[in-house]
C-alpha positions as CSV (number, residue, x, y, z in Angstrom):
1,M,114.6,91.0,126.2
2,S,112.8,92.7,123.3
3,Q,112.1,90.9,120.1
4,Q,112.5,92.8,116.9
5,R,109.8,92.3,114.3
6,T,111.0,91.2,110.9
7,T,109.5,92.3,107.6
8,A,109.8,90.7,104.2
9,E,112.1,92.7,101.9
10,R,109.4,93.8,99.5
11,H,106.6,94.1,102.0
12,V,105.7,97.5,103.3
13,E,102.7,98.2,105.5
14,I,102.0,101.5,107.2
15,P,98.9,101.4,109.4
16,G,96.4,104.1,108.4
17,I,97.9,104.8,104.9
18,C,97.1,102.9,101.7
19,F,100.7,103.1,100.3
20,I,100.1,101.0,97.2
21,R,102.8,101.6,94.6
22,Q,102.0,103.0,91.2
23,P,103.0,100.6,88.4
24,E,106.4,101.4,86.9
25,S,107.0,104.2,89.4
26,T,108.1,104.8,93.0
27,L,105.0,106.9,93.8
28,R,102.6,105.4,96.4
29,C,99.1,106.2,97.3
30,T,98.9,108.5,100.3
31,M,95.2,108.2,101.0
32,S,93.8,106.5,104.1
33,A,94.0,102.7,104.2
34,G,90.9,100.9,102.9
35,H,89.7,103.7,100.8
36,Y,87.6,103.1,97.6
37,G,88.2,104.5,94.1
38,E,91.3,105.9,92.6
39,R,94.8,106.0,94.1
40,R,96.2,109.5,94.9
41,H,99.6,110.8,95.8
42,F,99.3,114.2,97.3
43,Y,103.0,115.1,97.2
44,S,103.6,115.0,93.5
45,G,102.5,116.9,90.4
46,P,103.4,120.4,89.3
47,L,104.1,123.2,91.8
48,T,101.5,126.0,91.7
49,H,101.7,128.9,94.0
50,G,103.9,126.9,96.4
51,F,101.6,123.8,96.5
52,R,101.7,120.5,94.8
53,S,98.5,119.5,93.0
54,G,99.0,115.8,93.5
55,T,98.5,113.0,91.0
56,S,95.9,110.2,90.8
57,R,95.4,107.0,88.9
58,P,92.7,104.3,88.8
59,S,93.0,101.4,91.2
60,R,93.9,98.0,89.7
61,P,92.0,94.8,90.6
62,G,93.6,92.8,93.3
63,E,96.0,95.4,94.6
64,T,97.2,94.9,98.2
65,Q,99.7,96.7,100.4
66,A,102.1,93.9,100.1
67,D,103.6,94.9,96.9
């Protein structure tokens, strides 16, 4: 019998991806887990020649994946 793992409703953890949410937005950091410096979402921003430029923001003190 397999046991299904439960996850708290507001807790999202994806191994290997930072995934910390931007305040007041649905965008999440798509850089590798444990990185330093600013948060970056590579799949947003204006479309230029068929590519998205991405957006970035400074990291906040005390951020964790469990947001």
